[in-house]
LUMFIPA-224813 format. One line per field, with one value per residue: residue number from 1; residue in one letter; x, y, z of N, C-alpha, C, O in turn. Coordinates in steps of 0.1 Angstrom, whole numbers. Example, Ala and Ser with C-alpha at 12.3 -4.5 7.8 and 13.67 -1.06 7.14 Angstrom:
BEGIN
resi	1,2
resn	A,S
nxx	132,128
nyy	-57,-22
nzz	78,71
caxx	123,137
cayy	-45,-11
cazz	78,71
cxx	132,129
cyy	-33,0
czz	78,79
oxx	142,134
oyy	-33,11
ozz	85,80
//
This chain:
BEGIN
resi	1,2,3,4,5,6,7,8,9,10,11,12,13,14,15,16,17,18,19,20,21,22,23,24,25,26,27,28,29,30,31,32,33,34,35,36,37,38,39,40,41,42,43,44,45,46,47,48,49,50,51,52,53,54,55,56,57,58,59,60,61,62,63,64,65,66,67,68,69,70,71,72,73,74,75,76,77,78,79,80,81,82,83,84,85,86,87,88,89,90,91,92,93,94,95,96,97,98,99,100,101,102,103,104,105,106,107,108,109,110,111,112,113,114,115,116,117,118,119,120,121,122,123,124,125,126,127,128,129,130,131,132,133,134,135,136,137,138,139,140,141,142,143,144,145,146,147,148,149,150,151,152,153,154,155,156,157,158,159,160,161,162,163,164,165,166,167,168,169,170,171,172,173,174,175,176,177,178,179,180,181,182,183,184,185,186,187,188,189,190,191,192,193,194,195,196,197,198,199,200,201,202,203,204,205,206,207,208,209
resn	M,Q,S,G,Q,E,S,D,D,D,A,G,P,R,I,W,G,G,T,T,L,T,E,R,R,E,A,R,R,T,A,L,L,E,A,A,L,D,L,I,G,E,A,G,A,A,G,V,T,M,R,A,V,C,R,R,A,N,L,T,D,R,Y,F,Y,E,S,F,T,S,R,D,E,L,L,D,V,L,Y,R,Q,V,A,E,E,F,L,Q,P,M,T,A,F,A,A,T,D,E,P,T,R,D,R,E,L,A,R,I,L,V,D,K,V,L,A,D,P,R,K,S,R,L,F,L,V,E,P,Y,S,S,T,G,L,G,Q,T,T,I,S,V,M,P,V,F,T,R,L,M,Q,D,H,L,F,S,H,I,D,D,P,V,K,R,R,L,A,A,V,T,M,A,S,G,N,A,G,M,F,S,A,W,L,N,G,S,L,R,A,T,R,D,E,I,I,D,H,C,V,A,V,I,T,A,Y,R,S,L,Y,R,S
nxx	-335,-307,-272,-237,-230,-218,-228,-251,-275,-293,-315,-323,-315,-290,-292,-277,-273,-297,-296,-290,-264,-261,-272,-254,-231,-238,-242,-215,-203,-216,-207,-180,-181,-192,-172,-152,-163,-162,-135,-128,-141,-125,-98,-98,-98,-72,-67,-79,-73,-69,-63,-68,-96,-105,-97,-113,-139,-138,-132,-116,-90,-98,-126,-128,-119,-138,-159,-147,-123,-102,-88,-93,-116,-135,-136,-147,-172,-183,-183,-200,-224,-229,-231,-254,-272,-272,-282,-308,-329,-325,-331,-358,-370,-360,-374,-398,-419,-423,-427,-410,-390,-361,-350,-358,-345,-319,-318,-323,-300,-279,-286,-283,-256,-248,-259,-244,-212,-192,-199,-202,-177,-163,-177,-174,-150,-128,-123,-107,-82,-54,-67,-74,-99,-105,-112,-137,-152,-152,-169,-193,-201,-213,-240,-251,-246,-263,-288,-290,-288,-310,-332,-329,-318,-334,-346,-327,-320,-299,-279,-252,-246,-264,-252,-227,-235,-245,-223,-204,-217,-220,-193,-184,-200,-192,-165,-170,-185,-166,-146,-161,-166,-140,-133,-121,-137,-158,-191,-226,-253,-276,-265,-251,-272,-286,-266,-264,-290,-287,-267,-279,-300,-284,-271,-293,-301,-279,-279,-304,-330
nyy	-608,-626,-622,-617,-642,-666,-688,-714,-733,-763,-751,-732,-705,-683,-648,-618,-585,-584,-604,-638,-662,-677,-660,-639,-651,-656,-631,-621,-638,-631,-604,-609,-622,-601,-582,-595,-595,-567,-563,-578,-564,-541,-550,-575,-611,-617,-598,-607,-617,-634,-615,-591,-592,-594,-570,-553,-560,-554,-572,-598,-623,-645,-646,-649,-676,-688,-691,-699,-721,-714,-690,-698,-714,-695,-681,-701,-706,-680,-678,-698,-689,-666,-676,-691,-670,-660,-681,-687,-668,-672,-699,-700,-686,-698,-722,-717,-715,-693,-671,-649,-658,-662,-636,-624,-640,-635,-608,-608,-621,-603,-579,-589,-592,-565,-556,-558,-551,-562,-589,-599,-597,-615,-639,-641,-630,-635,-664,-668,-660,-668,-677,-697,-706,-724,-752,-749,-735,-754,-773,-760,-748,-769,-769,-747,-752,-775,-763,-748,-769,-785,-768,-745,-758,-781,-791,-804,-834,-853,-862,-857,-836,-817,-814,-804,-779,-766,-765,-751,-727,-718,-715,-697,-674,-668,-660,-638,-621,-617,-603,-580,-569,-564,-544,-548,-555,-535,-527,-520,-524,-533,-543,-565,-581,-585,-600,-623,-635,-639,-658,-681,-686,-691,-716,-732,-733,-745,-771,-780,-803
nzz	113,103,108,100,90,67,54,44,60,73,84,67,43,54,60,49,48,34,14,4,8,-15,-34,-32,-41,-68,-77,-76,-94,-118,-119,-124,-149,-165,-162,-176,-202,-207,-208,-230,-250,-250,-254,-265,-260,-252,-233,-211,-180,-148,-128,-141,-145,-119,-109,-125,-117,-91,-71,-51,-58,-44,-47,-74,-78,-65,-83,-107,-120,-135,-158,-184,-181,-173,-197,-214,-202,-206,-234,-241,-230,-245,-271,-268,-265,-291,-305,-296,-306,-333,-336,-330,-351,-374,-374,-385,-415,-432,-460,-458,-443,-446,-450,-427,-408,-414,-408,-380,-371,-380,-366,-340,-339,-340,-317,-292,-291,-276,-270,-296,-306,-289,-297,-325,-334,-317,-316,-337,-330,-308,-282,-265,-270,-289,-287,-274,-293,-313,-302,-299,-323,-340,-333,-345,-372,-375,-372,-395,-414,-408,-411,-430,-452,-457,-479,-494,-505,-504,-478,-473,-490,-480,-454,-462,-474,-451,-432,-447,-452,-425,-416,-434,-430,-404,-408,-424,-407,-388,-402,-408,-383,-374,-391,-415,-436,-453,-451,-453,-429,-443,-466,-457,-447,-472,-485,-469,-474,-501,-502,-489,-508,-530,-523,-521,-547,-559,-550,-557,-558
caxx	-325,-295,-261,-224,-229,-215,-231,-265,-276,-305,-326,-326,-303,-287,-293,-267,-276,-309,-294,-285,-250,-262,-275,-242,-222,-243,-239,-201,-201,-221,-198,-168,-184,-194,-159,-144,-168,-157,-121,-128,-145,-114,-85,-98,-96,-59,-66,-87,-66,-76,-60,-75,-110,-108,-96,-125,-151,-136,-132,-103,-89,-106,-139,-126,-118,-151,-167,-140,-110,-91,-92,-99,-129,-143,-139,-155,-185,-188,-185,-212,-236,-231,-235,-269,-280,-273,-289,-322,-338,-323,-338,-373,-375,-357,-383,-410,-417,-429,-420,-400,-381,-347,-346,-360,-335,-306,-319,-321,-286,-271,-290,-277,-242,-247,-265,-234,-200,-183,-203,-200,-162,-160,-183,-171,-136,-117,-120,-96,-69,-49,-73,-78,-113,-106,-120,-150,-158,-155,-180,-205,-206,-222,-254,-255,-247,-275,-299,-291,-290,-323,-343,-326,-315,-341,-351,-316,-322,-286,-274,-238,-247,-270,-242,-217,-240,-246,-210,-197,-223,-217,-180,-182,-206,-184,-154,-175,-188,-153,-140,-170,-164,-127,-131,-115,-148,-167,-204,-237,-261,-285,-257,-248,-284,-288,-256,-268,-301,-282,-260,-289,-306,-274,-269,-305,-301,-268,-283,-319,-333
cayy	-610,-632,-615,-623,-656,-668,-702,-718,-746,-770,-743,-722,-697,-671,-635,-608,-573,-586,-614,-651,-666,-681,-648,-631,-658,-654,-617,-620,-645,-622,-593,-614,-624,-588,-576,-601,-589,-553,-564,-583,-553,-532,-555,-589,-621,-617,-590,-613,-625,-634,-603,-580,-594,-591,-555,-546,-564,-549,-584,-604,-635,-655,-647,-655,-690,-693,-694,-705,-728,-708,-680,-706,-719,-683,-678,-711,-703,-668,-680,-706,-681,-657,-685,-694,-658,-659,-693,-687,-661,-678,-712,-697,-681,-708,-733,-713,-717,-682,-667,-639,-663,-660,-622,-621,-647,-627,-595,-612,-624,-591,-570,-595,-589,-551,-552,-557,-554,-571,-603,-603,-599,-628,-650,-641,-626,-641,-678,-668,-658,-678,-673,-709,-708,-733,-764,-745,-732,-767,-781,-752,-745,-778,-766,-737,-759,-783,-754,-745,-781,-791,-759,-738,-767,-793,-796,-811,-849,-859,-858,-852,-822,-809,-810,-795,-765,-759,-762,-741,-714,-714,-711,-685,-663,-665,-653,-625,-612,-614,-592,-569,-564,-558,-533,-551,-555,-523,-529,-515,-535,-538,-551,-578,-589,-590,-611,-636,-640,-644,-671,-691,-688,-698,-730,-740,-735,-754,-785,-782,-817
cazz	103,107,102,103,86,52,51,45,68,71,88,56,40,63,54,52,39,26,4,8,3,-29,-42,-33,-50,-81,-81,-78,-107,-128,-120,-131,-164,-171,-163,-187,-214,-209,-212,-244,-258,-251,-259,-269,-250,-246,-221,-199,-170,-135,-121,-147,-143,-105,-107,-131,-110,-78,-63,-49,-65,-37,-53,-88,-77,-59,-94,-119,-117,-143,-168,-196,-177,-174,-212,-219,-197,-212,-248,-243,-227,-256,-282,-265,-268,-306,-310,-292,-316,-346,-336,-329,-364,-384,-374,-392,-429,-438,-472,-455,-432,-449,-447,-412,-400,-416,-400,-366,-369,-381,-355,-328,-340,-337,-304,-282,-298,-268,-272,-310,-307,-283,-304,-339,-338,-308,-319,-348,-323,-298,-269,-257,-273,-300,-284,-271,-305,-320,-296,-299,-336,-347,-330,-355,-385,-375,-374,-410,-420,-406,-415,-442,-463,-455,-492,-501,-501,-501,-464,-474,-496,-470,-444,-469,-475,-438,-427,-455,-449,-412,-415,-443,-423,-392,-413,-429,-396,-381,-410,-407,-369,-372,-399,-428,-445,-452,-457,-445,-423,-453,-476,-450,-448,-485,-488,-462,-481,-514,-500,-487,-521,-539,-519,-524,-562,-562,-547,-558,-562
cxx	-313,-283,-248,-222,-226,-218,-246,-265,-290,-317,-330,-314,-302,-287,-283,-269,-287,-307,-288,-271,-251,-264,-262,-232,-225,-240,-224,-197,-205,-212,-185,-170,-185,-181,-151,-150,-163,-143,-119,-132,-134,-102,-86,-96,-82,-58,-74,-77,-73,-75,-68,-90,-114,-107,-109,-137,-150,-137,-118,-103,-96,-119,-139,-127,-130,-160,-160,-127,-98,-97,-98,-113,-139,-146,-148,-170,-191,-192,-198,-225,-239,-236,-250,-277,-282,-283,-304,-331,-337,-332,-353,-378,-372,-367,-396,-408,-424,-421,-409,-390,-366,-342,-347,-349,-322,-307,-317,-307,-277,-274,-284,-262,-239,-251,-254,-221,-190,-186,-200,-185,-158,-165,-177,-157,-126,-114,-109,-83,-66,-54,-76,-93,-115,-115,-135,-158,-162,-167,-193,-210,-215,-237,-259,-256,-259,-287,-301,-294,-304,-335,-340,-324,-322,-345,-340,-317,-309,-280,-260,-238,-254,-261,-232,-222,-241,-233,-203,-203,-220,-203,-177,-188,-198,-172,-159,-178,-176,-147,-148,-167,-150,-123,-125,-125,-158,-180,-214,-244,-270,-277,-253,-260,-287,-278,-260,-280,-296,-275,-269,-296,-296,-272,-281,-305,-290,-272,-297,-321,-342
cyy	-616,-624,-622,-637,-656,-682,-704,-731,-752,-762,-733,-713,-685,-658,-625,-596,-576,-597,-627,-653,-669,-669,-639,-637,-656,-640,-615,-627,-637,-610,-597,-616,-611,-581,-582,-596,-575,-554,-569,-572,-543,-537,-569,-598,-622,-608,-595,-622,-625,-621,-591,-580,-590,-576,-548,-548,-559,-561,-590,-617,-647,-657,-652,-670,-697,-697,-701,-710,-721,-697,-687,-710,-707,-680,-688,-709,-691,-670,-688,-698,-672,-665,-688,-682,-655,-670,-692,-680,-667,-691,-710,-693,-691,-719,-730,-716,-706,-678,-657,-645,-660,-646,-619,-627,-639,-614,-598,-614,-611,-581,-576,-592,-574,-547,-550,-561,-563,-585,-607,-605,-612,-640,-652,-638,-634,-655,-679,-665,-668,-675,-685,-713,-719,-745,-761,-742,-745,-774,-773,-750,-755,-776,-756,-744,-768,-775,-751,-758,-786,-781,-752,-746,-781,-799,-804,-825,-855,-854,-852,-838,-812,-804,-801,-781,-758,-756,-751,-727,-709,-708,-698,-673,-659,-656,-639,-616,-608,-602,-579,-562,-558,-547,-535,-553,-544,-525,-524,-527,-541,-547,-564,-587,-594,-601,-624,-643,-646,-657,-683,-695,-696,-712,-738,-743,-745,-768,-788,-796,-817
czz	109,101,106,99,71,48,52,53,66,75,78,54,50,54,58,43,30,15,10,3,-12,-38,-43,-42,-65,-86,-84,-92,-119,-131,-127,-146,-171,-172,-174,-201,-217,-214,-226,-254,-260,-258,-264,-258,-244,-234,-209,-191,-157,-128,-127,-145,-129,-103,-113,-123,-95,-68,-61,-56,-57,-43,-67,-87,-70,-71,-106,-114,-124,-152,-180,-193,-178,-189,-218,-215,-204,-227,-250,-240,-239,-268,-280,-268,-283,-311,-307,-302,-329,-347,-337,-343,-375,-385,-382,-407,-437,-450,-469,-445,-434,-445,-433,-404,-402,-408,-385,-363,-369,-370,-341,-328,-336,-323,-293,-288,-290,-270,-286,-312,-301,-292,-318,-343,-330,-311,-329,-342,-313,-284,-260,-260,-284,-298,-280,-283,-313,-315,-297,-313,-343,-344,-341,-369,-386,-377,-389,-417,-420,-410,-428,-454,-463,-468,-499,-496,-497,-488,-464,-480,-487,-459,-450,-469,-461,-432,-434,-453,-435,-410,-423,-436,-411,-397,-418,-418,-389,-389,-409,-393,-368,-382,-413,-439,-443,-459,-448,-439,-434,-463,-470,-450,-462,-489,-481,-469,-494,-513,-497,-500,-530,-536,-523,-539,-566,-561,-548,-564,-575
oxx	-308,-285,-248,-212,-232,-210,-253,-255,-298,-329,-340,-305,-312,-284,-281,-268,-288,-317,-281,-267,-242,-258,-259,-225,-217,-236,-220,-189,-197,-209,-179,-161,-181,-178,-144,-142,-160,-139,-111,-126,-133,-95,-75,-93,-81,-49,-74,-73,-82,-85,-74,-97,-124,-116,-114,-146,-159,-144,-110,-113,-99,-124,-148,-134,-132,-168,-167,-120,-87,-109,-108,-122,-150,-158,-157,-179,-203,-202,-206,-235,-251,-245,-258,-288,-292,-290,-312,-341,-347,-338,-360,-389,-380,-369,-404,-397,-431,-409,-399,-382,-360,-332,-339,-344,-314,-296,-310,-302,-269,-265,-280,-257,-230,-247,-255,-217,-182,-177,-196,-181,-150,-157,-175,-152,-116,-102,-102,-73,-74,-46,-81,-98,-127,-124,-144,-170,-172,-174,-204,-222,-223,-245,-271,-265,-265,-297,-312,-302,-310,-346,-349,-328,-317,-348,-343,-315,-309,-277,-257,-231,-250,-261,-227,-215,-237,-231,-197,-196,-218,-201,-170,-183,-197,-168,-151,-174,-175,-142,-142,-166,-149,-112,-124,-121,-164,-180,-212,-243,-271,-282,-253,-259,-290,-282,-259,-280,-301,-276,-267,-297,-300,-271,-280,-310,-292,-268,-303,-315,-345
oyy	-611,-620,-630,-643,-648,-688,-698,-738,-747,-764,-726,-713,-679,-658,-624,-598,-569,-599,-626,-645,-665,-669,-634,-631,-653,-638,-608,-622,-636,-606,-589,-612,-609,-574,-575,-594,-572,-546,-564,-571,-536,-530,-575,-594,-626,-610,-589,-633,-617,-616,-583,-570,-584,-570,-539,-540,-560,-559,-587,-623,-657,-669,-658,-677,-709,-707,-708,-705,-722,-696,-682,-710,-708,-677,-685,-710,-691,-666,-685,-700,-670,-660,-688,-683,-650,-667,-696,-686,-668,-694,-717,-697,-692,-725,-739,-718,-708,-680,-657,-637,-655,-644,-612,-622,-638,-610,-590,-609,-609,-575,-568,-589,-571,-537,-540,-573,-570,-594,-619,-614,-619,-649,-663,-642,-639,-659,-689,-666,-677,-670,-683,-721,-722,-748,-768,-746,-746,-781,-779,-751,-752,-780,-758,-741,-769,-779,-752,-758,-791,-786,-752,-743,-791,-811,-811,-828,-863,-842,-843,-829,-801,-793,-792,-771,-747,-745,-742,-717,-697,-697,-689,-662,-647,-647,-629,-604,-597,-593,-568,-549,-548,-542,-526,-553,-542,-526,-523,-539,-553,-557,-574,-599,-606,-611,-634,-655,-657,-666,-693,-707,-705,-721,-750,-753,-753,-777,-797,-800,-827
ozz	119,89,116,103,64,40,60,53,58,71,79,62,54,43,70,30,19,8,21,-6,-19,-49,-54,-50,-73,-98,-93,-99,-129,-142,-135,-154,-182,-182,-181,-210,-229,-223,-234,-264,-271,-265,-267,-246,-233,-226,-198,-196,-155,-123,-120,-143,-126,-96,-107,-122,-88,-57,-69,-60,-64,-45,-72,-94,-71,-70,-113,-106,-120,-154,-186,-202,-183,-192,-226,-223,-209,-231,-259,-246,-243,-275,-290,-273,-287,-320,-316,-307,-337,-357,-344,-347,-384,-396,-384,-411,-447,-451,-476,-440,-425,-439,-427,-394,-392,-402,-379,-352,-360,-364,-333,-317,-329,-318,-285,-289,-295,-272,-288,-319,-307,-294,-323,-353,-335,-309,-331,-349,-310,-276,-249,-253,-287,-305,-284,-285,-319,-322,-296,-315,-351,-352,-345,-376,-397,-384,-394,-427,-430,-413,-437,-465,-467,-469,-508,-484,-488,-487,-457,-474,-486,-455,-443,-467,-460,-427,-428,-451,-433,-404,-419,-436,-408,-390,-416,-418,-384,-382,-408,-393,-361,-382,-421,-451,-432,-471,-436,-443,-435,-468,-477,-453,-463,-496,-488,-471,-498,-521,-503,-503,-537,-545,-526,-544,-575,-569,-542,-574,-580
//
């Protein structure tokens, strides 16, 4: 075992405590992201600062800057990771054409929202506050609207109407879930699922060819 080294070289990765430098860096990066999620769950993105994240992760600022150039970059990376976690199961099911697809898709989304309040708060609530996430949200959300446009509303022949339905539904759902999570909208899980299905049905009826 090689020890006392913090660098990889052409001969292969140096080992310290059973892990390589790359593995240790990745572990520190993961710890920083997890610490930021904890802070978001407690106080929102406004509570995410470099010092607070380092304290929570029990790391020094040196290791923060090893992975991120700034607090905004950390939030950007974290938001995109969480968005991908929401997108993957939705994409897999939306591509099917089963009779129960709409309700199952709504159930998947609602259960994902409930699974980890920290991630749901970051993804659905924090973009509405001044957290520096505005541009990240603008760049990420079109992926979700395209999912709705290409699968849920594929029967709408007019591309403008198809786009209108997808964008309006995506933004409306984001606002609904934000209100649900912050407590200003009181509804049960089943009521939220029923509403999502009803909205899909309503848009299909509105623009039925």
